[in-house]
ROSE-4610 file (N, C-alpha, C; in Angstrom, 1 decimal, always signed):
// ROSE-4610
residu = [M/M/M/G/G/G/A/A/A/R/R/R/A/A/A/L/L/L/H/H/H/A/A/A/P/P/P/D/D/D/A/A/A/R/R/R/H/H/H/A/A/A/A/A/A/I/I/I/P/P/P/P/P/P/A/A/A/P/P/P/S/S/S/L/L/L/L/L/L/H/H/H/L/L/L/C/C/C/G/G/G/V/V/V/Q/Q/Q/A/A/A/I/I/I/A/A/A/A/A/A/G/G/G/V/V/V/D/D/D/H/H/H/D/D/D/L/L/L/Q/Q/Q/L/L/L/I/I/I/T/T/T/E/E/E/R/R/R/V/V/V/Q/Q/Q/R/R/R/L/L/L/T/T/T/G/G/G/T/T/T/Q/Q/Q/G/G/G/I/I/I/A/A/A/R/R/R/L/L/L/G/G/G/A/A/A/A/A/A/L/L/L/T/T/T/A/A/A/A/A/A/R/R/R/A/A/A/A/A/A/A/A/A/A/A/A/A/A/A/E/E/E/Q/Q/Q/R/R/R/E/E/E/A/A/A/A/A/A/S/S/S/A/A/A/S/S/S/G/G/G/S/S/S/E/E/E/G/G/G/E/E/E/A/A/A/S/S/S/S/S/S/P/P/P/P/P/P/E/E/E/A/A/A/G/G/G/G/G/G/L/L/L/R/R/R/G/G/G/R/R/R]
num = [1/1/1/2/2/2/3/3/3/4/4/4/5/5/5/6/6/6/7/7/7/8/8/8/9/9/9/10/10/10/11/11/11/12/12/12/13/13/13/14/14/14/15/15/15/16/16/16/17/17/17/18/18/18/19/19/19/20/20/20/21/21/21/22/22/22/23/23/23/24/24/24/25/25/25/26/26/26/27/27/27/28/28/28/29/29/29/30/30/30/31/31/31/32/32/32/33/33/33/34/34/34/35/35/35/36/36/36/37/37/37/38/38/38/39/39/39/40/40/40/41/41/41/42/42/42/43/43/43/44/44/44/45/45/45/46/46/46/47/47/47/48/48/48/49/49/49/50/50/50/51/51/51/52/52/52/53/53/53/54/54/54/55/55/55/56/56/56/57/57/57/58/58/58/59/59/59/60/60/60/61/61/61/62/62/62/63/63/63/64/64/64/65/65/65/66/66/66/67/67/67/68/68/68/69/69/69/70/70/70/71/71/71/72/72/72/73/73/73/74/74/74/75/75/75/76/76/76/77/77/77/78/78/78/79/79/79/80/80/80/81/81/81/82/82/82/83/83/83/84/84/84/85/85/85/86/86/86/87/87/87/88/88/88/89/89/89/90/90/90/91/91/91/92/92/92/93/93/93/94/94/94/95/95/95/96/96/96/97/97/97/98/98/98]
x = [+114.1/+113.7/+112.3/+111.9/+110.6/+109.5/+109.5/+108.4/+108.4/+109.5/+109.5/+108.9/+109.1/+108.6/+107.1/+106.5/+105.1/+104.4/+105.1/+104.5/+105.0/+105.8/+106.2/+105.1/+105.0/+103.9/+104.0/+102.9/+102.8/+101.9/+102.4/+101.7/+100.4/+100.4/+99.2/+98.0/+98.3/+97.3/+97.1/+97.7/+97.6/+96.2/+95.7/+94.3/+94.3/+93.3/+93.2/+92.5/+93.1/+92.5/+91.2/+90.2/+89.0/+89.4/+88.5/+88.7/+88.5/+89.3/+89.1/+87.7/+87.0/+85.6/+84.7/+85.0/+84.2/+84.5/+85.8/+86.2/+85.5/+85.5/+84.8/+83.3/+82.7/+81.2/+81.0/+81.8/+81.6/+81.8/+82.8/+83.0/+81.8/+81.3/+80.2/+79.0/+78.7/+77.6/+77.8/+79.0/+79.2/+79.0/+79.4/+79.2/+77.7/+77.0/+75.6/+74.9/+75.2/+74.6/+74.9/+76.1/+76.5/+75.7/+75.6/+74.8/+73.3/+72.8/+71.4/+71.2/+72.1/+72.1/+72.2/+73.2/+73.4/+72.1/+71.5/+70.3/+69.2/+69.1/+68.1/+68.3/+69.5/+69.8/+69.5/+69.9/+69.7/+68.2/+67.4/+66.0/+65.3/+65.8/+65.2/+65.5/+66.7/+67.1/+66.4/+66.2/+65.5/+64.0/+63.4/+62.0/+61.9/+62.8/+62.7/+62.9/+63.8/+64.1/+63.2/+62.7/+62.0/+60.6/+60.3/+59.0/+58.7/+57.5/+57.0/+57.6/+57.7/+58.2/+59.7/+60.4/+61.8/+62.0/+61.2/+61.3/+60.9/+60.0/+59.6/+60.8/+61.4/+62.6/+63.7/+64.0/+65.0/+64.7/+63.5/+63.1/+63.3/+62.9/+63.1/+64.6/+65.4/+66.8/+67.5/+67.1/+67.6/+67.2/+65.9/+65.5/+66.3/+66.5/+67.3/+68.7/+69.3/+70.7/+70.8/+69.8/+69.8/+69.6/+68.7/+68.5/+69.8/+70.5/+71.7/+72.8/+72.9/+73.9/+73.6/+72.3/+71.9/+72.2/+72.0/+72.3/+73.8/+74.5/+76.0/+76.5/+75.9/+76.3/+75.9/+74.8/+74.4/+75.3/+75.7/+76.6/+78.0/+78.5/+79.8/+79.7/+78.6/+78.4/+78.4/+77.6/+77.5/+78.9/+79.6/+80.9/+81.9/+81.7/+82.6/+82.1/+80.9/+80.3/+79.6/+79.4/+78.8/+77.5/+76.6/+75.4/+74.5/+74.5/+73.6/+74.0/+75.2/+75.7/+75.3/+74.9/+74.5/+73.2/+73.2/+71.9/+71.7/+70.5/+70.2/+70.6/+70.9/+71.3/+70.1/+70.3/+69.2/+68.6/+67.4/+66.6/+67.3/+67.4/+67.9/+66.8/+67.2/+66.2/+65.5/+66.2/+65.7/+64.4/+64.0/+62.8/+61.7/+61.9/+60.9/+59.7/+58.6/+57.3/+56.9/+57.7/+57.4/+56.7]
y = [+118.2/+119.2/+119.8/+119.7/+120.2/+119.5/+118.1/+117.4/+117.7/+117.9/+118.3/+119.7/+120.6/+121.9/+121.9/+121.0/+120.9/+120.4/+119.6/+119.1/+119.8/+120.8/+121.6/+122.3/+122.3/+123.0/+124.5/+125.1/+126.5/+127.1/+128.1/+128.7/+129.3/+129.8/+130.5/+129.5/+128.2/+127.2/+126.2/+126.5/+125.6/+125.7/+124.5/+124.5/+125.1/+125.9/+126.5/+125.5/+125.1/+124.2/+124.8/+123.9/+124.4/+124.9/+125.8/+126.3/+125.1/+125.1/+124.0/+123.9/+125.0/+124.9/+124.2/+124.4/+123.7/+122.2/+121.9/+120.4/+119.8/+120.5/+120.0/+119.8/+120.7/+120.6/+119.4/+119.3/+118.2/+116.8/+116.8/+115.6/+115.2/+116.3/+116.1/+115.6/+116.2/+115.8/+114.3/+113.9/+112.6/+111.6/+112.0/+111.1/+111.0/+112.1/+112.1/+111.2/+111.3/+110.5/+109.0/+108.7/+107.3/+106.8/+107.6/+107.2/+106.9/+107.8/+107.6/+106.3/+106.1/+104.8/+103.6/+103.7/+102.5/+102.3/+103.4/+103.3/+102.6/+103.0/+102.4/+100.9/+100.5/+99.1/+98.3/+98.9/+98.3/+98.2/+99.3/+99.2/+98.1/+98.0/+97.0/+95.6/+95.4/+94.1/+93.8/+94.8/+94.6/+94.3/+95.0/+94.7/+93.3/+92.9/+91.5/+90.4/+90.7/+89.7/+89.7/+90.9/+90.9/+91.6/+92.1/+92.7/+94.0/+94.3/+95.6/+95.8/+94.7/+94.9/+95.3/+94.7/+95.1/+96.5/+96.9/+98.3/+99.3/+98.9/+99.8/+99.8/+98.7/+98.7/+99.5/+99.4/+100.1/+101.6/+102.0/+103.4/+104.0/+103.2/+103.6/+103.8/+102.8/+102.9/+104.1/+104.4/+105.5/+106.8/+106.9/+108.1/+108.3/+107.3/+107.4/+107.8/+107.2/+107.6/+109.0/+109.5/+110.9/+111.9/+111.5/+112.3/+112.4/+111.3/+111.3/+112.1/+112.0/+112.8/+114.3/+114.6/+116.0/+116.6/+115.8/+116.2/+116.4/+115.5/+115.6/+116.8/+117.1/+118.3/+119.5/+119.6/+120.8/+121.0/+119.9/+120.0/+120.5/+120.0/+120.4/+121.9/+122.3/+123.7/+124.6/+124.2/+125.1/+125.1/+124.1/+124.1/+125.0/+125.1/+126.0/+127.4/+127.6/+129.0/+129.3/+128.4/+128.7/+127.9/+128.0/+127.3/+127.6/+128.8/+129.1/+128.4/+127.8/+127.2/+125.7/+125.1/+123.7/+123.5/+122.4/+122.0/+120.6/+120.2/+118.7/+118.0/+116.7/+116.0/+115.8/+115.8/+115.7/+114.3/+114.3/+113.0/+112.1/+110.9/+110.0/+109.6/+109.6/+109.4/+108.0/+107.0/+105.7/+105.4/+106.1/+105.8/+106.9/+107.8/+108.9/+108.3/+108.6/+108.2/+106.7/+106.0/+104.6/+104.5]
z = [+92.7/+93.6/+93.2/+92.0/+91.5/+92.2/+92.4/+93.0/+94.5/+95.1/+96.5/+96.7/+95.8/+96.0/+95.9/+95.1/+95.0/+96.3/+97.0/+98.3/+99.5/+99.4/+100.6/+101.2/+102.5/+103.2/+102.9/+102.7/+102.4/+103.5/+104.2/+105.3/+104.9/+103.6/+103.1/+102.9/+102.7/+102.5/+103.6/+104.7/+105.9/+106.4/+106.8/+107.4/+108.7/+109.0/+110.3/+111.2/+112.3/+113.2/+113.9/+114.1/+114.8/+116.2/+116.7/+118.1/+119.1/+120.2/+121.2/+121.7/+121.8/+122.3/+121.3/+120.0/+119.0/+119.0/+119.1/+119.2/+120.4/+121.6/+122.8/+122.5/+121.9/+121.6/+120.7/+119.6/+118.7/+119.4/+120.3/+121.1/+122.0/+122.7/+123.6/+122.8/+121.6/+120.8/+120.3/+120.0/+119.5/+120.7/+121.9/+123.0/+123.3/+123.3/+123.6/+122.6/+121.3/+120.3/+120.5/+120.9/+121.2/+122.4/+123.4/+124.6/+124.3/+123.5/+123.1/+122.3/+121.4/+120.6/+121.5/+122.4/+123.3/+124.2/+124.7/+125.5/+124.7/+123.5/+122.6/+122.5/+122.2/+122.1/+123.4/+124.5/+125.8/+126.1/+125.8/+126.0/+125.2/+123.9/+123.1/+123.6/+124.1/+124.7/+125.9/+126.8/+128.1/+127.7/+126.8/+126.4/+125.9/+125.1/+124.5/+125.6/+126.6/+127.6/+128.8/+129.2/+130.4/+130.3/+129.1/+128.9/+129.6/+129.8/+130.4/+131.8/+132.6/+133.9/+133.9/+133.0/+132.9/+132.4/+131.5/+131.0/+132.2/+133.0/+134.1/+135.1/+135.4/+136.3/+135.7/+134.4/+133.7/+133.8/+133.6/+133.7/+135.0/+136.1/+137.5/+137.8/+137.3/+137.6/+136.9/+135.7/+135.0/+135.6/+136.1/+136.8/+138.0/+138.8/+140.0/+139.7/+138.7/+138.3/+137.9/+137.1/+136.7/+137.8/+138.8/+140.0/+140.8/+140.9/+141.7/+141.0/+139.7/+138.9/+139.0/+138.9/+139.0/+140.4/+141.5/+142.8/+143.0/+142.5/+142.6/+141.8/+140.7/+139.9/+140.6/+141.3/+142.0/+143.2/+143.9/+145.0/+144.6/+143.5/+142.9/+142.5/+141.9/+141.5/+142.7/+143.8/+144.9/+145.7/+145.7/+146.3/+145.6/+144.3/+143.5/+143.4/+143.9/+143.9/+142.6/+141.7/+140.4/+140.3/+141.2/+141.3/+140.1/+139.5/+138.4/+137.1/+137.1/+135.8/+135.8/+136.9/+137.0/+136.2/+135.5/+134.8/+135.0/+134.9/+135.1/+133.8/+133.9/+132.7/+131.8/+130.5/+129.5/+129.6/+129.2/+129.1/+128.0/+128.3/+127.2/+126.2/+125.0/+123.9/+123.9/+124.5/+124.4/+125.1/+126.1/+126.9/+126.8/+125.9/+125.7/+125.2/+125.7/+125.2/+125.4/+126.3/+126.5/+127.8]
């Protein structure tokens, strides 16, 4: 029984779980980092396979996709009555300065 008492859970020492909003924020940050990394890999592959023209087409496609996502987000926000909360999607790190 002595060994069992050493491993018994003690409410005084129980870990306090992080707040759900913090978990959500960490998850969003991890997803954003993964997307940035993936975009960097895709950009490098497109550059290697298609050169400058391919990078230009990729950039145009990403710009169009971001604009469509921003418009959809604005429409959803205006439909729910919270237009001030809508924000445009962040720039992806892989094409900055190219």
